[in-house]
C-alpha positions, -999 to 999 in steps of 0.1 A, spaced: -916 935 669 -906 912 697 -905 882 674 -882 899 650 -859 911 677 -857 876 691 -850 861 657 -823 887 651 -807 879 684 -808 842 678 -794 846 643 -765 867 657 -758 840 683 -758 814 656 -734 834 635 -710 838 665 -712 801 672 -704 794 635 -674 817 637 -661 800 668 -666 766 653 -648 777 621 -619 791 641 -616 759 661 -618 738 630 -591 760 613 -568 755 643 -574 718 642 -566 716 605 -534 736 610 -523 714 638 -530 683 618 -512 696 588 -481 706 609 -480 671 625 -484 654 592 -456 676 577 -433 667 606 -440 630 603 -435 631 565 -402 648 570 -391 622 595 -401 594 570 -382 612 542 -351 614 565 -354 577 574 -357 569 537 -327 590 528 -306 575 556 -317 540 545 -307 547 509 -273 560 519 -267 530 541 -276 506 513 -252 524 489 -224 521 515 -231 483 519 -230 479 481 -197 496 478 -181 473 504 
């Protein structure tokens, strides 16, 4: 039974490691998505400001 107990223990450790990895990966994806969303928002604002400036110049 020693072999089965060792296998069960190692499997449990592997599962815990996989959970930790998945949690870290999830956090990394969330951070990446938040950064991307912020940068996209900044670019949209720049584009909107650029468009409004062009309209003002056309009106002049």
